[in-house]
Structure formats: structure tokens, C-alpha cells
C-alpha positions as CSV (number, residue, x, y, z in Angstrom):
1,M,81.8,-35.2,-23.1
2,A,81.7,-32.6,-20.2
3,F,80.2,-30.2,-22.9
4,R,77.4,-32.8,-23.6
5,L,76.7,-33.2,-19.9
6,K,76.5,-29.4,-19.5
7,S,74.2,-28.4,-22.3
8,F,73.0,-31.1,-24.4
9,E,72.2,-33.6,-21.8
10,F,70.7,-31.1,-19.6
11,R,68.2,-30.1,-22.2
12,A,67.5,-33.6,-23.2
13,E,66.4,-34.7,-19.7
14,R,64.0,-31.8,-19.3
15,E,62.7,-30.8,-22.7
16,A,59.8,-33.0,-22.7
17,A,58.4,-31.2,-19.6
18,W,59.2,-27.9,-21.1
19,Q,57.3,-28.8,-24.5
20,E,54.5,-30.1,-22.4
21,L,54.2,-26.8,-20.5
22,E,54.6,-24.8,-23.6
23,E,51.6,-26.5,-25.1
24,L,49.4,-26.0,-22.0
25,V,50.5,-22.4,-22.1
26,R,49.7,-22.2,-25.7
27,R,46.0,-23.4,-24.9
28,V,45.6,-21.0,-22.2
29,E,46.6,-18.2,-24.2
30,K,44.1,-19.2,-27.0
31,S,41.1,-20.0,-25.1
32,G,41.8,-19.4,-21.4
33,L,41.9,-22.0,-18.4
34,G,38.8,-23.5,-19.6
35,A,40.6,-25.3,-22.4
36,L,42.4,-27.3,-20.0
37,Q,41.2,-30.8,-18.4
38,A,41.3,-31.1,-14.8
39,E,44.5,-33.3,-14.8
40,Q,46.2,-30.8,-17.0
41,L,45.3,-27.9,-14.6
42,H,47.1,-29.9,-11.8
43,R,50.1,-30.4,-14.0
44,L,50.3,-26.7,-14.9
45,P,51.7,-25.2,-11.8
46,T,53.9,-28.2,-11.2
47,L,55.4,-27.9,-14.7
48,Y,55.9,-24.2,-14.1
49,R,57.9,-24.7,-10.9
50,G,60.1,-27.2,-12.9
51,V,60.9,-24.6,-15.5
52,L,61.8,-22.1,-12.8
53,S,64.2,-24.6,-11.4
54,S,65.7,-25.4,-14.7
55,L,66.3,-21.7,-15.4
56,S,67.7,-21.3,-12.0
57,V,70.3,-24.1,-12.6
58,A,70.9,-23.1,-16.3
59,R,71.9,-19.6,-15.0
60,A,74.0,-20.9,-12.3
61,I,76.0,-23.2,-14.7
62,S,76.1,-20.6,-17.4
63,L,74.4,-22.7,-20.1
64,D,73.8,-21.7,-23.6
65,K,72.3,-18.3,-23.9
66,N,69.5,-19.7,-26.3
67,V,68.4,-22.2,-23.7
68,I,68.4,-19.5,-21.1
69,A,66.4,-17.2,-23.2
70,Y,64.0,-19.8,-24.2
71,L,63.3,-20.7,-20.5
72,E,63.0,-17.1,-19.4
73,G,60.4,-16.5,-22.2
74,L,58.5,-19.9,-21.2
75,S,58.5,-19.2,-17.6
76,A,57.2,-15.6,-18.2
77,R,54.3,-17.0,-20.4
78,A,53.5,-19.5,-17.8
79,Y,53.4,-16.9,-15.1
80,F,50.8,-14.9,-16.9
81,A,48.8,-18.0,-17.9
82,I,48.6,-19.1,-14.1
83,Y,48.2,-15.8,-12.4
84,C,46.6,-13.6,-14.8
85,R,43.1,-14.8,-15.6
86,K,42.2,-14.0,-19.3
87,R,38.8,-12.5,-19.7
88,D,37.1,-11.3,-22.7
89,L,35.9,-7.5,-22.9
90,G,32.4,-8.3,-22.7
91,A,32.8,-10.4,-19.3
92,T,35.0,-7.5,-17.9
93,M,32.4,-4.7,-18.7
94,W,29.5,-7.1,-17.3
95,T,31.4,-7.6,-14.1
96,F,32.4,-3.9,-13.7
97,L,28.8,-2.6,-14.5
98,G,27.0,-5.3,-12.8
99,R,29.0,-5.6,-9.6
100,T,32.1,-3.4,-9.3
101,F,30.8,0.0,-10.2
102,P,27.5,-0.1,-8.1
103,A,29.3,-1.6,-5.0
104,S,32.0,1.0,-5.2
105,V,29.4,3.7,-5.1
106,R,27.8,2.2,-2.1
107,R,31.0,2.3,-0.3
108,I,31.0,6.0,-0.6
109,R,27.4,6.4,-0.3
110,W,27.8,9.1,2.5
111,A,30.1,11.1,0.1
112,L,27.5,10.6,-2.6
113,F,24.7,12.1,-0.3
114,L,27.0,15.0,0.7
115,A,27.5,15.8,-3.0
116,L,23.9,15.6,-3.7
117,G,23.1,17.8,-0.9
118,L,25.7,20.4,-2.0
119,M,24.2,20.4,-5.5
120,M,20.6,20.9,-4.1
121,L,21.6,23.6,-1.7
122,G,23.3,25.4,-4.6
123,T,20.2,25.1,-6.6
124,I,17.9,26.6,-3.8
125,A,20.4,29.4,-3.3
126,G,20.7,30.1,-7.1
127,Y,16.8,29.9,-7.4
128,V,16.1,32.3,-4.5
129,L,18.9,34.8,-5.2
130,V,17.7,35.2,-8.9
131,D,14.0,35.2,-8.0
132,N,14.6,38.2,-5.6
133,D,17.2,40.0,-8.0
134,P,17.1,38.9,-11.5
135,E,20.3,40.9,-12.2
136,R,22.1,38.2,-10.2
137,Y,21.4,35.6,-12.9
138,Y,24.6,37.1,-14.7
139,S,26.7,36.1,-11.7
140,F,25.8,32.3,-12.1
141,V,25.0,31.8,-15.8
142,S,27.8,32.4,-18.4
143,E,27.1,34.1,-21.8
144,D,27.8,30.9,-23.6
145,M,25.5,29.0,-21.4
146,A,22.5,31.6,-21.4
147,N,22.8,31.5,-25.2
148,G,20.8,34.6,-25.4
149,R,18.4,33.6,-22.8
150,T,18.5,36.5,-20.2
151,P,16.0,38.1,-17.8
152,E,15.2,40.6,-20.6
153,S,14.1,37.9,-23.1
154,S,10.5,37.4,-23.8
155,K,8.4,34.2,-23.0
156,E,8.6,33.1,-26.5
157,E,12.1,33.5,-26.7
158,L,12.7,31.4,-23.6
159,A,10.1,28.9,-24.6
160,S,12.0,28.5,-28.1
161,V,14.8,26.6,-26.2
162,L,12.4,24.0,-24.8
163,T,11.2,23.0,-28.3
164,D,12.5,23.4,-31.6
165,G,10.4,26.4,-32.4
166,G,9.2,25.1,-35.7
167,G,12.8,25.4,-37.0
168,D,15.6,23.2,-37.4
169,G,16.3,22.8,-33.7
170,S,19.7,24.4,-33.9
171,D,19.3,26.7,-30.8
172,L,18.1,23.7,-28.8
173,A,20.8,21.5,-30.0
174,A,23.5,24.1,-29.1
175,F,22.1,24.9,-25.8
176,A,21.8,21.2,-24.8
177,S,25.3,20.2,-26.0
178,F,26.7,23.1,-24.0
179,L,24.8,22.0,-20.9
180,F,26.0,18.5,-21.4
181,T,29.6,19.5,-21.8
182,H,29.4,21.9,-19.0
183,N,28.1,19.1,-16.5
184,A,30.6,16.5,-17.7
185,R,33.6,18.8,-17.2
186,I,32.4,19.9,-13.8
187,G,32.1,16.1,-12.8
188,L,35.6,15.2,-14.1
189,V,37.1,18.3,-12.6
190,C,35.5,17.4,-9.2
191,F,37.1,14.0,-9.6
192,A,40.4,15.5,-10.3
193,L,40.5,18.0,-7.5
194,G,39.9,15.4,-4.9
195,F,43.4,15.6,-3.7
196,V,43.2,19.2,-2.6
197,A,41.4,18.1,0.6
198,G,38.0,18.1,-1.2
199,V,37.4,21.8,-0.7
200,P,37.3,22.8,-4.3
201,V,34.9,19.9,-5.1
202,M,32.4,21.2,-2.4
203,L,32.5,24.6,-4.1
204,M,32.0,23.4,-7.6
205,L,29.1,21.2,-6.7
206,F,27.4,24.0,-5.1
207,I,28.1,26.3,-7.9
208,N,26.8,23.7,-10.3
209,G,23.6,23.5,-8.5
210,A,23.3,27.3,-8.4
211,V,23.4,27.5,-12.2
212,L,20.5,25.2,-12.4
213,G,18.7,27.2,-9.8
214,A,19.3,30.4,-11.6
215,M,18.0,29.2,-14.8
216,A,15.0,27.6,-13.2
217,A,14.2,31.0,-11.6
218,L,14.6,32.8,-15.0
219,Y,11.8,30.4,-16.6
220,A,9.8,30.5,-13.4
221,A,9.5,34.2,-13.7
222,H,7.6,33.5,-17.0
223,G,5.5,30.8,-15.7
224,M,7.5,28.0,-17.3
225,G,9.4,26.8,-14.2
226,F,7.8,23.2,-14.4
227,E,8.3,23.0,-18.3
228,F,12.0,23.9,-17.8
229,L,12.6,21.1,-15.3
230,A,10.6,18.6,-17.3
231,W,13.1,19.6,-20.1
232,V,16.2,19.4,-18.2
233,F,15.7,16.4,-16.0
234,P,15.0,13.5,-18.6
235,H,18.7,13.6,-19.3
236,G,19.5,15.6,-16.1
237,V,18.7,12.9,-13.8
238,T,21.6,10.6,-15.3
239,E,23.8,13.6,-15.9
240,L,23.7,15.3,-12.6
241,L,23.9,12.1,-10.7
242,A,27.2,11.4,-12.6
243,V,28.4,14.6,-11.6
244,A,27.7,13.8,-7.9
245,V,29.3,10.4,-8.3
246,C,32.4,12.1,-9.5
247,G,32.2,14.7,-6.8
248,A,31.7,11.9,-4.3
249,A,34.8,10.2,-5.5
250,G,36.7,13.4,-5.1
251,L,35.4,13.9,-1.6
252,S,36.4,10.4,-0.7
253,V,39.9,11.1,-1.9
254,G,40.1,14.6,-0.1
255,Y,38.8,13.0,3.0
256,G,41.5,10.4,3.1
257,L,44.2,12.8,2.8
258,V,42.7,15.2,5.7
259,F,42.0,12.0,7.9
260,P,44.5,9.4,6.8
261,G,43.7,7.1,9.8
262,R,46.1,4.3,10.1
263,F,47.4,4.8,6.5
264,R,50.0,7.2,5.7
265,R,48.6,10.1,3.4
266,L,50.4,9.1,0.4
267,D,49.5,5.5,0.8
268,N,45.8,6.5,1.4
269,L,46.0,8.7,-1.7
270,A,47.1,5.5,-3.7
271,I,44.5,3.4,-2.3
272,R,41.7,5.8,-2.6
273,G,42.7,7.1,-5.9
274,R,42.5,3.8,-7.5
275,H,39.1,3.2,-6.1
276,A,37.9,6.6,-7.3
277,A,39.4,6.2,-10.6
278,S,37.0,3.1,-11.1
279,I,34.0,5.2,-10.1
280,A,35.0,8.0,-12.4
281,V,35.0,5.5,-15.5
282,G,31.6,4.4,-14.5
283,A,30.3,8.1,-14.3
284,V,31.8,8.5,-17.7
285,L,29.5,5.8,-19.0
286,M,26.6,7.7,-17.2
287,F,27.4,10.8,-19.2
288,F,27.4,8.8,-22.2
289,I,23.9,7.4,-21.4
290,A,22.7,10.9,-20.5
291,A,24.0,12.2,-24.0
292,L,22.0,9.3,-25.8
293,I,18.8,10.5,-23.9
294,E,19.5,14.1,-24.8
295,G,20.5,13.6,-28.3
296,F,17.5,11.4,-29.3
297,F,14.6,11.4,-26.7
298,R,14.7,14.9,-25.6
299,Q,15.1,16.5,-29.0
300,I,12.1,14.8,-30.7
301,V,9.6,14.6,-27.6
302,H,8.2,17.9,-26.5
303,D,5.3,16.4,-24.5
304,T,5.7,17.7,-20.8
305,D,3.9,14.4,-19.5
306,A,6.1,12.1,-21.5
307,R,9.3,13.9,-20.3
308,V,7.9,13.5,-16.7
309,I,7.4,9.8,-17.0
310,V,10.9,9.6,-18.3
311,I,12.2,11.4,-15.3
312,V,10.4,9.1,-12.7
313,V,11.6,5.9,-14.6
314,S,15.2,7.4,-14.5
315,V,15.1,8.0,-11.0
316,I,13.7,4.7,-10.0
317,A,16.1,2.8,-12.5
318,W,19.1,4.5,-11.0
319,F,18.0,4.0,-7.4
320,S,17.4,0.3,-8.2
321,Y,20.8,-0.1,-9.8
322,F,22.9,1.4,-7.1
323,Y,20.9,-0.1,-4.2
324,F,20.5,-3.8,-5.6
325,A,23.1,-4.3,-8.3
326,G,26.2,-6.4,-7.0
327,R,24.8,-7.6,-3.7
328,R,24.8,-11.1,-4.9
329,G,27.8,-13.2,-5.8
330,H,30.1,-10.7,-4.2
331,S,33.8,-10.7,-5.5
332,V,36.6,-9.3,-3.2
333,H,35.8,-5.9,-4.7
334,D,32.1,-6.1,-3.8
335,I,32.4,-6.7,-0.1
336,D,30.7,-4.1,1.8
337,E,33.2,-2.3,4.0
338,P,32.9,0.7,6.5
339,D,32.1,3.7,4.3
340,L,35.0,5.6,3.0
341,L,33.9,8.9,4.1
342,L,34.2,7.7,7.6
343,G,37.7,6.3,7.1
344,G,36.9,2.7,6.4
345,A,39.6,0.8,4.5
346,L,39.3,-0.5,1.2
347,P,39.6,-4.3,0.4
348,S,43.0,-4.5,-1.3
349,A,46.1,-6.5,-1.7
350,E,48.2,-3.6,-0.2
351,P,50.8,-4.7,2.2
352,A,50.3,-3.8,5.9
353,P,50.7,-0.1,6.4
354,R,53.6,1.3,8.1
355,A,53.4,3.4,10.9
356,R,53.4,7.2,10.5
357,A,56.2,9.3,11.6
């Protein structure tokens, strides 16, 4: 009789509630919380607490291991059903691209302005130096990137890069692919090097701009500077902006390490690193968009006016996206906080920071 009270009767008294919870959890796992009615939504946490209580008692009185294993599994499933909202991939991507990513970039806007400024300064420096001394071109542009285009090249050889030259376009495709790979690598390395106080990030942004300026000076010397920029920027607006976004994320992490504020440096690195990683994911998508423009539009459209139109549209589109997207219907991750570059704290679920030693 004692055995029945300890195991069989214990389960008989509570099994109906367990089965009810199991059915509700099964519906949530299959279709989300929207599959439950209002009354069932109210019952779900009550049943969950009941299962936790039963599990505690079962462990205390050493019930059958099978019963304990069942209750442990059911309580774990119920926990995820209640506290981990199920969302499909489409809704997650829409939220990220429509709110989280642009709002995250706005929070480091001053770091983004600094990154763009460094690239622009590098472009001007590279242009001026190569314009004054063409031999300096080799200091900025590697042999692979030059793809045979040097200060000794003729105007016709340089122009062949901007069109298919009447051939199969292999030179154009190779050069364009190298530029894309180079910029994507620079952007991701800028993000990764943020933990080194941001100094390598600033240097790489400057050098990347200097490469562009050196190549622009090469074409300008042959009277094709405008045509070169019209060739680069249809995809370059998106691609170089993605590099700057990665650089801004790296600068934000570096700033947090140099000026940790009320957080310890390692805590700051963890918080800002997660935030910067989400920005880097968005930048990768920007690189993908740039690759599409590069692979389709720029390879088949050789009219300079059409390229300029695409450049203007790209600038307006990206400015509108980062300025307006995500300002309505804020989630907790979209709240406008003090700028990260200025030491503002991110909204997070982190515990209160401990005082630094």
C-alpha cells in the first residue's frame, strides 16, 4: 500500500494536469502561441508551475526514475514554449532588416561618420599623392588589384576595364570580383580588429580609401576620372558603405575598451561585441546586395548617365533606410540610446555592473 501511495497514487492525482500541459506545449511547438485560446494561455503558466512542483516532490521522495525523467522533459519543453517565442525565419529577417539593423547603426552613427571620414580622407590623400607622383601608385595598389593597369598603361587599356572591350568581359569580371573581395575582406577585418582599441580599424579604413583615390588619379590622368567613378560607385556606394559600417562597429568596440565607463572592460567587450556582431551580419547582407549590382547591372550597362542615376538612387535609398527604418514600433532593441561612440550603454538584459577594481 505504501508503494502505491508513493508512486502510483502520486501520478494518478496529477497525471491529468500533466497531460493537459503536454497537449498545450505540443500545440505551441507546432504552431506557436497563437494556436492557443485566451483561457489556455492563462492555464499554461499555472500548469507549468504545477509540473515544477511535482518534479520537486518526485525528486525529494525518490519516485520512479521514469516519472522523474518524464517530468524533467515536460518541464523543459514547457519552459521553451513559455519563455522562448517561436518565430519563423521570414518574420525574424523582416524584424532584423526593418528595425534592428538600422536602429543599431543609428546608435553608432558618430562612429559611422568617423569611418566614412577616414575613408574619404584616405581617398583624397591617395589621389593627391599619385597625381603628383604616379610612381606612388604602386605603394597603394597591389599587382593583383591593378590587374595590369599601371601608370604606363595606355588610355585604351585603362578604358577596357570600364567596358567589356568588345570581348567576353573576362578582364572586367576579374577586376570587379577582386575589388569586391578586397572590400569585403577589409570590412570584416575592420570589425574583427575592433578589440585592439580600434587603432588598426582606423588605419585600414584610411588605406582602403587611399587605394580608391590612387586608382581614381590613374584614370583622371588619362581624362577618364569621372567615367571611373561612374563605374565604381553603382555598386561602390553599397559596398563602401558596408565597409564603413563594419569599421564603425569595430570602432565602437575599441572605444568601449579604451573608455569603459561604468562597465568593466571585459563586460563592455561582451555587451558591445554582441551589438557589433549584429551590425556585421547586416553589413554582410549589404555586401551581397553590392555583389548583385556588380554581377548584373554594372556588367551589362555601360552608359555613364545610367550609372550615375543608379549612384544617386543608391545614396538616397541607403540614407532613407538608415535614417527612417525602425523608428516606428520600437522594440527593446530599437530604443534610441546615447551614442555608443560617446560611451552610452546598450539596452540589454545584463545584470547591474560591478564596480571596477
